[in-house]
C-alpha positions, 0 to 999 in steps of 0.5 A: 313171886315168893310168899314173903314178897307177896305178904310184904306187898300186901302189908304195904297197901295204903288205906285207899288200897284196902278200901278198894279191895274191900269194895271190890270183894263186897260187890263181887260177892253180891253180884255172884249171889244175885246170879246164882240165887236168882238169875240162874233160877229159870234154867235150873228150874226147867232142868229139874222140872222137865216136861209136864206129866199131868194126865189129860183127864186132869187138865182144866178147860181154858179160855184164851182172852185177846183184846184187839184194836185195829189189829186185823192183820195181826189177828189174821196172821196169828189167831190160827196158831192159837185156834189150832192148839192141841188141847181137848177143851178150849175157846178163844175170846177176842174183844174188839175195842172199836176197831175201824179196820177190818177186824170184825170181818177177819173175826167173822171169817175165822168164826166160820172155820173155828167153832171155838172162836167168839168175839165181843165189843167194847161200847163206843162210849167207853172211857178211853183211859180205862178202855183196855181194862174194860175190854179185858173185863168184858172178855173175862165175863164172856169166857166160859171157863175158869182158867184164863190165858192172855196174850196180844194180837201181835203174838203167837204161840211158839208151839201147839202145846202152849195151852197145855203147858199153862193148863198143867200148872193150874191142874197142880193148883196154881191160880196165877201162871207166868210165862215168857214172850220172845221178840221177833225183831227185824234186823234193820231195827236200831239196837236190835241186839240190845232190845233182845237182851233187855227183854231177856233180863226183864223175863229172868227177873220176874220169872226168877222171883216167881220161882222163889215164891216172891212174884211181883209182875207179869206181862200181858203177852203171856200169862194166865190166872183164874176167873175166880181170882179176878172177881175175888179181887173185884176186877181191876177196881184197885188200879182204875186210877192208872192208865196202864197196869192191867197186866204187870200191876194187876199181877202184883196185886193178885200173885203171892208165894202160894198161888203163882207158878211159872212155865219156862219150857220152849213150848210154853212161850209166845213170840211177838213181832210188835217191835218194828222200830226203836220208838215202838220198843221205847213206848213198850218199855215206858208202859212198864216203867210208868207202873213199876213205882207202884208195885207192892212189896220188896221183890221188884226193888231188890233188883235196885240193889243188884244195879247198885252192886253192879256199878259199885263193882265196875267202879271198884275195878276201874279204881283197882286197875288205875291205882295198880298201874299208877302205883305199880301195885301189881297185886291190886291190879291182878286182883281186880282183873281176876275178879272181873274175869271170874264175874264175867265168865259166870255171868256169861255162862248163866245168861247164855244158858238162859238164852239157849232155854228161851231160844234167843241169841247168845252174848259174848264180849258184848255182854259187858256193854249190855250189862253196863248200859241196860240200867242206864237205858231204863233210867232214860226211858223212865224219864221219858215216861214221866215227861210224857205222863206230865205232858198229858195231865 
């Protein structure tokens, strides 16, 4: 194919052909910008930062706060991994939310072996709507230290340096620190691989925005903030009208471009075995989708543009392929295929580097399905969450 033939073929493009080319290039560029400027951040940030080098003398005392309701088995299984952390000065405060199982017995038994474990109770007359917020408030008030590290009974640290990784950020002056939580899902669970992908993308989004100084949320399975900041915010008073939001919505309230740090090292992560079935995952996702609409600022909504550009690119690609074949416009066809391959390759490289960092399975050909279906699934779950909320009003 010589240059003259190529130029003549291009000049023969119809208006529709040029519209498709323009849309294809526009959405292609937007997608690459999102991946290079945001989704790449966790991996590149970790590569530049390296391991924490803060002196142990500068590390602050830490209080780990956990709220539990009928989670005696999880506490017995996961608390030792927290209580045996390699850290010079920390305590673990567990708040029992009126459990009817053996939670109290498990905690009292562990307290005999660990002198840094304490537990307290939520009054039985507590309002069910804000029970967890009340429990967290009681745990925070009971905590002796200013640095508060949060996780859930069904989570455990990946390493014995978990507390130290978070504390290093507070030693550098941060007031809020966000981490990542992996999922340990049984192989029999329906859509297991997709659930892993969804959790990965959610983590990449809120960690990336925090790295570029635009934090918008965190997850209660692995995050921290100071006691001073909590009381400066007057606790959860601003979000008492919400059924949930004690982690993501509260972080949205208190985090800003100056006070928030992230920990992305493998040692800083927690792992959760809470997802034992598809319905459990749907409930967990719906919790965040219910409060997402109330986030302040543009940081979370910016990913709506990423979704729009994603579907715009796929639609333009399909149009380019169909018209290229029907009209024998092989230049349009080749352009669509080349841009699709380039996008897919860069996307796969960035996603899989982050998978390696987070210690989760990599994606290859199935990445295209994951990429297309994930926003659709979020929309379905959002509808489910809205119907459930309206039903109980």
